[in-house]
Residue frames relative to the residue before (quaternion, step in Angstrom):
aa qw qx qy qz dx dy dz
M 1.0000 0.0000 0.0000 0.0000 0.00 0.00 0.00
K 0.1150 -0.7895 0.6002 0.0572 3.53 -0.90 0.91
S 0.0930 0.7783 -0.6154 0.0825 3.55 -0.68 1.05
A 0.5669 -0.5901 0.4429 0.3664 3.53 -1.20 0.50
I 0.6269 -0.5688 0.3847 0.3680 3.55 -1.27 0.38
D 0.5094 0.6861 -0.4080 0.3214 3.56 1.26 -0.41
R 0.2001 0.7636 -0.5791 0.2038 3.57 -0.03 1.31
R 0.0886 -0.8306 0.5497 -0.0087 3.55 -0.57 1.18
Q 0.1265 -0.7802 0.6098 0.0587 3.53 -0.81 1.02
F 0.1027 -0.7942 0.5988 0.0103 3.52 -0.88 1.02
G 0.7331 0.4732 -0.2967 0.3881 3.52 -1.31 0.19
I 0.1933 0.8070 -0.5376 0.1499 3.58 1.02 0.65
R 0.6448 0.5205 -0.3346 0.4488 3.56 0.96 -0.82
G 0.6478 0.5237 -0.3210 0.4507 3.54 1.00 -0.85
L 0.6561 0.5038 -0.3121 0.4673 3.55 0.98 -0.83
A 0.6494 0.5142 -0.3243 0.4568 3.56 0.97 -0.82
A 0.6468 0.5114 -0.3245 0.4634 3.55 0.98 -0.82
G 0.6400 0.5213 -0.3254 0.4613 3.57 1.01 -0.86
G 0.6476 0.5229 -0.3213 0.4516 3.55 1.02 -0.82
A 0.6470 0.5195 -0.3249 0.4539 3.58 0.98 -0.82
I 0.6464 0.5114 -0.3213 0.4663 3.57 0.99 -0.83
A 0.6578 0.5155 -0.3098 0.4534 3.54 0.97 -0.93
A 0.6383 0.5296 -0.3333 0.4483 3.57 0.97 -0.84
G 0.6462 0.5153 -0.3182 0.4645 3.56 1.01 -0.82
A 0.6439 0.5230 -0.3253 0.4539 3.54 1.02 -0.80
L 0.6484 0.5132 -0.3222 0.4609 3.56 0.99 -0.79
R 0.6451 0.5157 -0.3296 0.4574 3.58 0.98 -0.79
A 0.6922 0.4571 -0.2734 0.4870 3.54 1.14 -0.64
G 0.5263 -0.6536 0.4012 0.3673 3.57 1.29 0.04
S 0.4784 0.6771 -0.4365 0.3495 3.58 1.22 0.38
G 0.3914 -0.7028 0.5389 0.2499 3.57 -1.27 0.39
A 0.3561 0.7946 -0.4365 0.2262 3.58 1.14 0.53
L 0.3487 0.7776 -0.4829 0.2012 3.65 1.21 0.01
A 0.7086 0.4764 -0.2826 0.4371 3.56 0.73 -1.06
Q 0.6838 0.4975 -0.2873 0.4498 3.57 1.05 -0.70
S 0.6882 0.5225 -0.2927 0.4094 3.59 1.05 -0.65
A 0.6515 0.5231 -0.3265 0.4418 3.61 1.07 -0.59
P 0.4519 -0.6774 0.4977 0.2989 3.63 -0.90 0.82
L 0.5591 -0.6083 0.4551 0.3320 3.54 -1.17 0.66
K 0.2851 -0.7279 0.5960 0.1836 3.58 -0.96 0.85
I 0.1017 -0.7952 0.5976 0.0128 3.56 -0.70 1.16
R 0.1905 -0.7831 0.5866 0.0804 3.57 -0.68 1.14
V 0.0518 -0.8242 0.5615 -0.0523 3.55 -0.53 1.27
G 0.3087 -0.7619 0.5422 0.1741 3.57 -0.97 0.84
W 0.0126 -0.7754 0.6304 0.0355 3.54 -1.30 0.36
V 0.3377 -0.7597 0.5314 0.1623 3.55 -1.26 0.48
V 0.7955 -0.1436 0.1581 0.5671 3.59 0.60 -1.13
V 0.3127 -0.7334 0.5800 0.1671 3.55 -1.10 0.82
P 0.5908 -0.1520 -0.7903 -0.0564 1.59 -2.00 1.56
A 0.4005 0.7302 -0.4879 0.2614 3.63 1.17 0.08
S 0.6983 0.4439 -0.2615 0.4969 3.58 1.05 -0.77
T 0.4325 -0.7473 0.4603 0.2066 3.54 -0.91 1.00
A 0.6349 0.6211 -0.3490 0.2990 3.57 0.80 -1.04
P 0.7203 0.4280 -0.3018 0.4548 3.66 0.62 -0.92
L 0.6096 0.5512 -0.3539 0.4465 3.58 1.09 -0.61
V 0.6537 0.5146 -0.3066 0.4625 3.55 0.90 -0.96
L 0.7356 0.4477 -0.2423 0.4470 3.56 0.81 -0.98
E 0.5532 0.5688 -0.4003 0.4584 3.57 1.31 0.01
K 0.7247 0.3908 -0.2191 0.5235 3.58 1.22 -0.45
K 0.0295 -0.8608 0.5080 0.0007 3.56 0.74 1.09
E 0.6130 0.5734 -0.3560 0.4106 3.58 1.12 -0.60
L 0.6569 0.4937 -0.3099 0.4782 3.59 1.25 -0.30
L 0.6335 0.5612 -0.3133 0.4308 3.57 1.25 -0.38
R 0.1776 -0.8631 0.4671 0.0738 3.54 0.25 1.32
H 0.7191 0.4135 -0.2488 0.5000 3.58 1.16 -0.50
F 0.4509 0.7193 -0.4251 0.3138 3.55 1.33 -0.12
G 0.8018 0.2189 -0.1907 0.5223 3.58 -0.82 1.00
K 0.6563 0.4614 -0.3062 0.5125 3.56 1.32 -0.05
S 0.8119 0.1229 -0.0576 0.5679 3.58 0.47 -1.16
Y 0.8077 0.0571 -0.0270 0.5862 3.61 1.19 -0.42
V 0.1046 -0.6853 0.6997 0.1728 3.48 -1.50 0.09
A 0.2439 -0.8000 0.5365 0.1127 3.59 -1.15 0.41
E 0.1454 -0.7515 0.6391 0.0759 3.52 -1.26 0.62
A 0.1710 -0.8000 0.5710 0.0689 3.57 -0.78 1.03
T 0.0713 -0.8015 0.5937 -0.0030 3.57 -0.81 1.04
R 0.3429 -0.7625 0.5171 0.1834 3.55 -0.85 1.00
F 0.1389 -0.7633 0.6279 0.0622 3.52 -1.16 0.83
E 0.5505 -0.6450 0.4270 0.3138 3.58 -1.17 0.53
G 0.7737 -0.0679 0.0402 0.6287 3.57 1.29 -0.12
T 0.6359 -0.5545 0.3564 0.4014 3.58 -1.18 0.11
P 0.5601 0.6047 -0.4279 0.3708 3.71 0.96 -0.44
P 0.6640 0.4858 -0.3434 0.4530 3.69 0.86 -0.70
V 0.5420 0.6116 -0.4033 0.4117 3.59 1.19 -0.40
I 0.5834 0.5796 -0.3704 0.4318 3.59 1.08 -0.68
T 0.6539 0.5177 -0.3064 0.4589 3.57 0.92 -0.94
A 0.6683 0.5054 -0.3000 0.4560 3.58 0.93 -0.89
L 0.6475 0.5038 -0.3160 0.4766 3.58 0.98 -0.80
A 0.6653 0.5138 -0.3011 0.4503 3.58 0.93 -0.90
A 0.7130 0.4471 -0.2470 0.4804 3.58 1.06 -0.77
G 0.4760 -0.6788 0.4376 0.3480 3.60 1.23 -0.10
E 0.4754 0.6856 -0.4239 0.3525 3.57 1.22 0.47
L 0.7454 0.2587 -0.1446 0.5971 3.56 1.33 -0.10
D 0.3255 -0.7654 0.5279 0.1718 3.57 -0.98 0.87
I 0.7716 0.1044 -0.0579 0.6248 3.58 1.05 -0.79
G 0.0678 -0.8262 0.5591 -0.0106 3.54 -0.60 1.16
P 0.3261 -0.7187 0.5735 0.2195 3.59 -0.89 0.89
L 0.0004 -0.8122 0.5824 -0.0334 3.57 -0.69 1.07
A 0.4170 -0.6363 0.5858 0.2796 3.52 -1.15 0.70
F 0.6452 -0.5229 0.3565 0.4280 3.59 -1.13 0.44
S 0.6401 0.5386 -0.3272 0.4395 3.59 1.02 -0.75
S 0.6724 0.4737 -0.2887 0.4901 3.58 1.01 -0.80
F 0.5954 0.5842 -0.3549 0.4223 3.58 1.09 -0.72
G 0.6797 0.4839 -0.2953 0.4655 3.58 0.85 -0.93
L 0.6716 0.4916 -0.2978 0.4676 3.57 0.97 -0.83
A 0.5978 0.5665 -0.3625 0.4363 3.60 1.07 -0.66
I 0.6966 0.4585 -0.2720 0.4801 3.57 0.98 -0.82
Q 0.7762 0.3853 -0.2103 0.4526 3.58 0.74 -1.01
N 0.7591 0.3668 -0.2120 0.4943 3.61 0.92 -0.80
A 0.7489 0.3622 -0.2068 0.5150 3.59 0.90 -0.92
R 0.3633 -0.7808 0.4417 0.2516 3.57 1.36 -0.06
L 0.3349 0.7180 -0.5318 0.2994 3.56 0.99 0.85
D 0.0394 -0.8539 0.5186 -0.0158 3.54 0.55 1.22
D 0.6683 0.4850 -0.3004 0.4774 3.58 1.24 -0.33
L 0.4273 0.7095 -0.4604 0.3194 3.60 1.24 0.22
R 0.0751 -0.8111 0.5800 0.0081 3.58 -0.95 0.88
V 0.3979 -0.6475 0.5922 0.2677 3.57 -1.13 0.71
I 0.0701 -0.8399 0.5380 0.0146 3.59 -0.68 1.03
C 0.8187 0.0331 0.0220 0.5729 3.63 1.13 -0.44
D 0.5207 -0.6049 0.5076 0.3246 3.53 -1.22 0.57
E 0.1338 -0.7389 0.6404 0.1614 3.53 -1.27 0.35
I 0.7698 -0.2470 0.1788 0.5608 3.59 0.59 -1.06
Q 0.1906 -0.7773 0.5946 0.0771 3.53 -1.12 0.80
D 0.2851 -0.7663 0.5601 0.1331 3.56 -1.02 0.89
G 0.8333 0.2850 -0.1818 0.4375 3.53 -1.17 0.68
V 0.3886 0.6928 -0.5098 0.3304 3.59 1.19 0.33
P 0.5505 -0.6323 0.4149 0.3536 3.63 -0.80 0.90
G 0.7856 0.2802 -0.2370 0.4981 3.54 -0.91 0.97
H 0.7275 0.3441 -0.2206 0.5511 3.57 1.31 0.05
G 0.6794 -0.5494 0.3337 0.3537 3.54 -1.32 0.28
S 0.1640 -0.7558 0.6250 0.1063 3.51 -1.38 0.24
N 0.5746 -0.5778 0.4486 0.3671 3.56 -1.11 0.69
E 0.2795 -0.7992 0.5225 0.1009 3.53 -1.01 0.88
F 0.2169 -0.7204 0.6422 0.1468 3.52 -1.26 0.58
M 0.1126 -0.8671 0.4833 -0.0438 3.49 -0.34 1.36
V 0.1504 -0.7659 0.6207 0.0745 3.53 -1.22 0.67
R 0.6270 -0.5534 0.3957 0.3795 3.54 -1.23 0.45
N 0.5400 -0.6235 0.4640 0.3230 3.55 -1.11 0.75
D 0.7616 0.3509 -0.1907 0.5104 3.58 1.04 -0.77
G 0.5002 0.6805 -0.4056 0.3495 3.58 1.27 0.30
P 0.6485 -0.5617 0.3666 0.3601 3.57 -1.31 0.15
I 0.5883 0.6093 -0.3654 0.3861 3.62 1.24 -0.31
K 0.0282 -0.8071 0.5892 -0.0247 3.56 -0.62 1.17
T 0.7820 0.0989 -0.0483 0.6134 3.59 1.16 -0.65
V 0.6854 -0.4714 0.3468 0.4334 3.59 -1.27 0.23
T 0.6328 0.5450 -0.3440 0.4292 3.61 0.98 -0.72
D 0.6011 0.5698 -0.3587 0.4305 3.60 1.18 -0.46
L 0.5539 0.6405 -0.3839 0.3682 3.61 1.25 -0.26
K 0.4883 0.6785 -0.4396 0.3285 3.58 1.15 -0.38
G 0.8312 0.1705 -0.1583 0.5049 3.54 -0.79 1.11
K 0.5868 0.5849 -0.3663 0.4236 3.58 1.29 0.05
V 0.5327 -0.6166 0.4835 0.3199 3.55 -1.35 0.30
L 0.0995 -0.8031 0.5873 0.0131 3.57 -0.67 1.14
A 0.1352 -0.7971 0.5864 0.0487 3.57 -0.96 0.88
T 0.0899 -0.7830 0.6141 0.0426 3.54 -0.98 0.90
N 0.2628 -0.7930 0.5382 0.1113 3.57 -1.24 0.27
A 0.4604 -0.5876 0.5664 0.3491 3.50 -1.40 0.16
M 0.5524 -0.6656 0.3814 0.3261 3.56 -0.74 1.05
G 0.8723 0.0631 -0.0659 0.4803 3.53 -0.83 1.06
S 0.5483 0.6326 -0.3994 0.3737 3.60 1.14 0.28
A 0.6966 -0.4317 0.3547 0.4500 3.54 -1.36 -0.02
V 0.5451 0.6206 -0.3993 0.3978 3.59 1.18 -0.49
D 0.5992 0.5749 -0.3586 0.4264 3.56 1.07 -0.73
I 0.6521 0.5079 -0.3113 0.4688 3.56 0.96 -0.88
A 0.6477 0.5201 -0.3136 0.4601 3.57 0.99 -0.84
M 0.6509 0.5203 -0.3244 0.4476 3.59 0.99 -0.80
R 0.6413 0.5069 -0.3292 0.4727 3.56 1.02 -0.74
A 0.6162 0.5359 -0.3397 0.4667 3.56 1.08 -0.70
M 0.6191 0.5447 -0.3356 0.4554 3.57 1.05 -0.79
L 0.6540 0.5029 -0.3174 0.4675 3.55 0.96 -0.83
A 0.6583 0.5191 -0.3099 0.4485 3.57 0.91 -0.92
E 0.7316 0.4060 -0.2218 0.5007 3.57 1.06 -0.81
K 0.4597 -0.7164 0.4116 0.3256 3.56 1.36 0.20
K 0.4038 0.7045 -0.4810 0.3307 3.57 1.09 0.76
A 0.7576 0.1934 -0.1506 0.6049 3.57 1.29 -0.15
D 0.4081 -0.7273 0.5038 0.2251 3.54 -1.14 0.67
L 0.7886 0.0744 -0.0451 0.6088 3.59 1.22 -0.44
I 0.0526 -0.7780 0.6246 0.0422 3.55 -1.11 0.73
S 0.3771 -0.6555 0.5838 0.2954 3.54 -1.31 0.28
A 0.0769 -0.8089 0.5828 -0.0090 3.54 -0.98 0.87
V 0.1177 -0.7948 0.5948 0.0270 3.57 -0.90 1.01
P 0.5775 -0.5620 0.4425 0.3935 3.60 -1.17 0.44
P 0.5812 -0.1611 -0.7966 -0.0416 1.62 -2.07 1.37
F 0.4944 0.7069 -0.4114 0.2944 3.58 1.27 -0.28
S 0.6436 0.5422 -0.3318 0.4264 3.59 1.02 -0.75
L 0.7024 0.4525 -0.2587 0.4848 3.59 1.22 -0.45
D 0.3774 0.7272 -0.4843 0.3068 3.56 1.28 0.21
P 0.4771 -0.6953 0.4532 0.2891 3.63 -0.69 1.02
D 0.6248 0.5448 -0.3517 0.4350 3.60 1.04 -0.68
L 0.6481 0.4897 -0.3129 0.4922 3.58 1.06 -0.74
R 0.6565 0.5255 -0.3057 0.4465 3.55 0.95 -0.89
A 0.6170 0.5719 -0.3448 0.4164 3.56 1.14 -0.55
I 0.7817 0.3257 -0.1722 0.5033 3.59 1.10 -0.59
A 0.7919 0.2572 -0.1183 0.5410 3.60 1.22 -0.30
H 0.1518 -0.7633 0.6186 0.1079 3.54 -1.33 0.33
T 0.6013 -0.5947 0.4117 0.3394 3.55 -1.28 0.40
L 0.2686 -0.7502 0.5861 0.1468 3.55 -0.89 0.99
F 0.7545 -0.1773 0.1193 0.6206 3.56 1.03 -0.87
T 0.3921 -0.7148 0.5330 0.2263 3.56 -1.28 0.30
Q 0.6617 -0.4793 0.3844 0.4297 3.54 -1.30 0.17
H 0.6056 0.5527 -0.3575 0.4472 3.58 1.08 -0.68
D 0.6143 0.5513 -0.3506 0.4425 3.59 1.02 -0.74
A 0.7319 0.4321 -0.2285 0.4748 3.56 1.03 -0.81
F 0.8289 0.2652 -0.0673 0.4879 3.56 0.91 -0.99
G 0.4045 -0.6354 0.5365 0.3805 3.58 1.09 -0.56
V 0.7605 -0.2738 0.2411 0.5372 3.57 -1.03 -0.75
T 0.1325 -0.7883 0.5992 0.0447 3.57 -0.96 0.95
Q 0.3083 -0.6653 0.6399 0.2299 3.54 -1.05 0.82
L 0.2118 -0.8620 0.4438 0.1230 3.50 0.38 1.34
T 0.7732 -0.1202 0.0692 0.6188 3.58 0.86 -0.94
M 0.0397 -0.7796 0.6250 0.0102 3.54 -1.22 0.58
W 0.5076 -0.6176 0.4997 0.3335 3.53 -1.25 0.40
T 0.0592 -0.7857 0.6158 0.0061 3.53 -1.02 0.91
A 0.0235 -0.7735 0.6332 0.0155 3.55 -1.24 0.52
R 0.4992 -0.6558 0.4783 0.3032 3.56 -1.22 0.48
E 0.6458 -0.5940 0.3352 0.3431 3.52 -1.08 0.88
N 0.6415 0.5358 -0.3392 0.4316 3.60 0.91 -0.80
F 0.6552 0.4975 -0.3082 0.4777 3.59 0.99 -0.84
I 0.6311 0.5342 -0.3276 0.4573 3.57 1.02 -0.79
Q 0.6846 0.5031 -0.2943 0.4378 3.57 0.79 -1.00
K 0.6982 0.4774 -0.2750 0.4571 3.57 0.96 -0.83
N 0.8261 0.2486 -0.0615 0.5020 3.58 1.03 -0.76
R 0.1796 0.8427 -0.4969 0.1033 3.59 1.16 0.49
A 0.6764 0.5090 -0.3174 0.4274 3.62 0.77 -0.96
A 0.6801 0.4736 -0.2909 0.4781 3.59 0.91 -0.89
L 0.6314 0.5313 -0.3354 0.4546 3.59 1.06 -0.69
V 0.6142 0.5252 -0.3501 0.4736 3.60 1.04 -0.70
D 0.6392 0.5196 -0.3222 0.4665 3.59 0.98 -0.83
F 0.6673 0.4987 -0.3000 0.4648 3.58 0.92 -0.89
L 0.6739 0.4814 -0.3009 0.4729 3.58 0.94 -0.83
E 0.5872 0.5492 -0.3709 0.4648 3.59 1.10 -0.58
D 0.6727 0.4809 -0.2920 0.4806 3.57 0.89 -0.92
T 0.6350 0.5392 -0.3237 0.4485 3.58 1.04 -0.79
V 0.6683 0.4857 -0.3017 0.4759 3.58 0.87 -0.93
R 0.6240 0.5331 -0.3397 0.4595 3.60 0.98 -0.79
A 0.6807 0.4858 -0.2888 0.4661 3.59 0.92 -0.90
V 0.6371 0.5166 -0.3360 0.4629 3.62 0.93 -0.82
R 0.6375 0.5151 -0.3331 0.4661 3.61 0.95 -0.78
W 0.6232 0.5314 -0.3440 0.4592 3.58 1.03 -0.71
Y 0.6816 0.5060 -0.2979 0.4366 3.58 0.85 -0.94
V 0.7386 0.4187 -0.2495 0.4657 3.61 0.89 -0.80
D 0.5023 0.6332 -0.4312 0.4010 3.61 1.27 -0.07
P 0.4669 -0.7164 0.4353 0.2816 3.64 -0.55 1.09
K 0.6283 0.5533 -0.3603 0.4114 3.61 1.02 -0.60
N 0.6974 0.4318 -0.2688 0.5049 3.59 1.24 -0.33
H 0.3344 0.8133 -0.4500 0.1560 3.56 1.31 -0.02
D 0.6805 0.5044 -0.3183 0.4256 3.60 0.75 -0.94
E 0.6781 0.4682 -0.2959 0.4832 3.58 0.91 -0.87
A 0.6341 0.5356 -0.3322 0.4480 3.58 1.00 -0.81
V 0.6586 0.4975 -0.3017 0.4773 3.59 0.96 -0.89
A 0.6237 0.5408 -0.3445 0.4471 3.59 1.00 -0.76
I 0.6378 0.5148 -0.3258 0.4713 3.60 1.03 -0.76
V 0.6589 0.5039 -0.3044 0.4683 3.58 0.89 -0.94
A 0.6549 0.5179 -0.3105 0.4544 3.58 0.94 -0.88
R 0.6593 0.5048 -0.3121 0.4616 3.57 0.94 -0.86
L 0.6681 0.4994 -0.3076 0.4578 3.60 0.92 -0.85
N 0.7216 0.4093 -0.2320 0.5078 3.57 1.13 -0.66
K 0.3351 -0.7515 0.4921 0.2844 3.57 1.33 -0.16
A 0.4991 0.6282 -0.4197 0.4244 3.52 0.97 1.00
P 0.5932 -0.5512 0.4272 0.4022 3.61 -1.17 0.40
P 0.5716 -0.6134 0.4131 0.3555 3.63 -0.94 0.77
A 0.6049 0.5822 -0.3611 0.4059 3.59 1.03 -0.70
R 0.6732 0.4913 -0.2967 0.4662 3.58 1.13 -0.60
M 0.7271 0.4073 -0.2289 0.5030 3.58 1.24 -0.30
D 0.4221 0.7570 -0.4380 0.2386 3.59 1.23 0.08
W 0.5267 0.6166 -0.4035 0.4238 3.59 1.30 -0.04
A 0.5326 0.6612 -0.4041 0.3403 3.59 1.18 -0.52
F 0.8457 0.1285 -0.1423 0.4980 3.54 -1.07 0.92
T 0.5630 0.5304 -0.4149 0.4790 3.58 1.15 0.67
S 0.7323 -0.3989 0.3010 0.4627 3.57 -1.26 -0.16
R 0.6092 0.5478 -0.3571 0.4485 3.60 1.21 -0.32
D 0.6292 0.5231 -0.3178 0.4790 3.55 1.26 -0.37
Q 0.5702 -0.5692 0.4558 0.3783 3.55 -1.29 0.23
Y 0.6128 -0.6256 0.3865 0.2894 3.54 -1.29 0.41
R 0.1084 -0.7491 0.6507 0.0616 3.52 -1.17 0.81
D 0.3880 -0.7240 0.5120 0.2513 3.58 -0.71 1.00
P 0.4489 -0.7300 0.4433 0.2628 3.64 -0.72 1.01
N 0.7005 0.4013 -0.2715 0.5239 3.59 1.26 -0.18
G 0.5163 -0.6647 0.4031 0.3594 3.57 1.29 0.12
T 0.4735 0.6967 -0.4223 0.3348 3.59 1.25 0.32
P 0.3194 -0.7488 0.5432 0.2052 3.62 -0.61 1.03
N 0.4601 -0.6558 0.5248 0.2878 3.56 -1.23 0.52
L 0.1925 -0.8300 0.5148 0.0951 3.57 0.05 1.29
S 0.5913 0.5555 -0.3762 0.4475 3.60 1.10 -0.54
A 0.6518 0.4917 -0.3087 0.4880 3.55 0.98 -0.85
L 0.6418 0.5313 -0.3252 0.4473 3.58 0.94 -0.88
Q 0.6385 0.5207 -0.3290 0.4614 3.60 0.96 -0.83
N 0.6709 0.4899 -0.2912 0.4745 3.56 0.95 -0.87
N 0.6247 0.5423 -0.3346 0.4514 3.59 1.04 -0.77
L 0.6716 0.4887 -0.2975 0.4709 3.58 0.96 -0.85
K 0.6006 0.5491 -0.3466 0.4665 3.56 1.11 -0.69
Q 0.6756 0.4853 -0.2877 0.4747 3.57 0.93 -0.91
Q 0.6094 0.5520 -0.3420 0.4550 3.56 1.09 -0.72
K 0.6546 0.4947 -0.3059 0.4829 3.58 1.01 -0.80
E 0.6521 0.5464 -0.3194 0.4174 3.57 0.94 -0.89
V 0.7246 0.3972 -0.2523 0.5036 3.59 1.07 -0.63
G 0.6312 -0.6206 0.2996 0.3558 3.58 1.27 0.33
F 0.5911 0.5948 -0.3688 0.4011 3.59 1.20 0.26
L 0.7215 0.2784 -0.2292 0.5911 3.58 1.28 0.26
R 0.4545 -0.7405 0.4358 0.2349 3.53 -0.78 1.06
D 0.8287 0.1090 0.0091 0.5489 3.57 0.74 -1.11
D 0.5862 -0.5359 0.4638 0.3925 3.53 -1.31 0.24
L 0.1507 -0.7700 0.6133 0.0908 3.57 -1.17 0.68
D 0.3047 -0.7210 0.5935 0.1873 3.55 -1.05 0.81
V 0.3175 -0.7971 0.4762 0.1925 3.59 -0.22 1.22
Q 0.5654 0.5924 -0.3955 0.4159 3.60 1.12 -0.48
K 0.6340 0.5403 -0.3215 0.4503 3.56 1.05 -0.77
Y 0.7676 0.3474 -0.1644 0.5130 3.56 1.07 -0.76
S 0.6104 0.5217 -0.3575 0.4770 3.59 1.12 0.65
D 0.0055 -0.7508 0.6603 0.0171 3.53 -1.21 0.65
L 0.0048 -0.8351 0.5472 -0.0559 3.55 -0.03 1.34
S 0.3802 0.7490 -0.4730 0.2661 3.58 1.25 0.17
M 0.6680 0.5167 -0.3115 0.4356 3.58 0.99 -0.76
V 0.6945 0.4340 -0.2892 0.4957 3.59 0.85 -0.90
G 0.5886 0.5648 -0.3657 0.4481 3.58 1.14 -0.54
E 0.6592 0.4817 -0.2975 0.4949 3.57 0.99 -0.85
A 0.6354 0.5413 -0.3304 0.4406 3.57 0.99 -0.82
A 0.6814 0.4801 -0.2860 0.4727 3.58 0.90 -0.94
K 0.6209 0.5511 -0.3385 0.4429 3.57 1.06 -0.75
R 0.6115 0.5494 -0.3491 0.4499 3.59 1.03 -0.71
L 0.7198 0.4621 -0.2440 0.4570 3.55 1.00 -0.86
G 0.4008 -0.7412 0.4512 0.2941 3.55 1.23 -0.41
């Protein structure tokens, strides 16, 4: 598994408080140590603002259960496929997976106990953005039929490969590339290329990424996970609220080390969709997996209902009203 070094641990005060309580329990001869410490939840992420974890953990003042029932650690990955390895090795508790990686995790990595537990981001929802497939402004491609015999380049979402693909387009080494936010909105890219079609044109609505966890971890830690998902949904609602837009963009810009002006599309109609209750679109996910099989990248049909547990995020959203 290859992940970036960006690993963030939060909740030091909560851990210290838990340690003090545990120490007192030990002095009193009690066995309460295991019960007093908050659960540590290890969460993966790929790119901001599409990834939820780093955004949520930037707003600690909204996390009412943080340091009490749980603390969290966010680790960055170069794409969703390496997340499968981390989940399989027990090195990650909540893994963000694209629909394509989700199917492969179950069928190839044999993670039959994997469950979808929360939405992260959806592509192609009406009124919101969609990943783009772009061609050079001065190139020969005018319609999709013109692609026959041409060089097509794809990328891992939010990875260094994306930068390389854009370079290929600039150097005329590829005739079409796929581009995802924030890279697809880069003015330098827009200056030399335009959109030929979008992911929505090809797939309709896509459950692009979602949070997943393994059944054993869920069963052991359900109460703490509900608390964490409650805090997550509260934070996501804060980010998508227009009155918080300037502060939200400033956070995204800081995490990306970019000027805020370049990130002002985040959480607007140009951005992809986040469900305000954290509910993934399982119908879209089922259709996405069907399409994945049809193009030869998935061996068997999968029933997404079997591999989903939305009871926790449902309870979390219900608490918030």
